[in-house]
Structures are given as structure tokens and as C-alpha cells.
C-alpha positions, 0 to 999 in steps of 0.5 A, a space after each residue: 926775098 919777096 912777099 906776095 900779098 893778096 887782099 880780097 873781100 870777105 865772102 860775106 861782103 857784096 862785091 859789086 865790082 866782081 859782079 860787074 866783071 862777071 856780067 861783062 864776061 857773060 855778055 861776051 860769051 863766057 857764060 860758064 863763069 859762075 862767080 868773080 871776086 875782085 881784090 888787090 895784089 901787093 909785091 913787097 921786097 924784103 931785106 936779105 938779112 931777114 930770117 924766114 920767120 922774121 919775114 913771115 912775122 913782118 909780112 903778117 903784120 903789114 898785111 893785117 895792120 896796113 893793107 887790109 880793112 879787117 871788117 870787110 877784107 881778108 888776106 893771104 900771102 906767100 914769101 919767095 926766098 
């Protein structure tokens, strides 16, 4: 079982790296790109003995307590069995 966790800055937080990427894209001809937000991706392998509910609870706790700074970041995830 694998969990895919995506961590991004909250929309209320400025993203200077995303802005730099957007500016670079505009300079090389991608002027129709309206916004870029950067983030982090984590792939977590889980033991096969976990139930779907236990896996969700574990990934939720890992994402909330370890992978994100709740003041400035938010997360989403999905689990593939």
C-alpha cells in the first residue's frame, strides 16, 4: 500500500519560489500561465497488514504532525492499495 502526500503553501501565504517559476515561464514564452504554486511530494510505503481505515488514520497523522507546518502549509493525500 502506498500513500501519496502533497504539501503546499496555503493560498494566503506568499510563494516567492512559485512566482520566480512563473516569471521564468513567461520569459520563455508561456505567457498564458496565470499562477504557479510550488510544494512538496512524499511517497510513503505502508505495511500490507494495515486496513484501509488504519492506513488513512496513519497517513493523516503523519501528514498533519510531521510533514507540514500547519501555520503556513496544507496537505492532501491519496492511498493506493
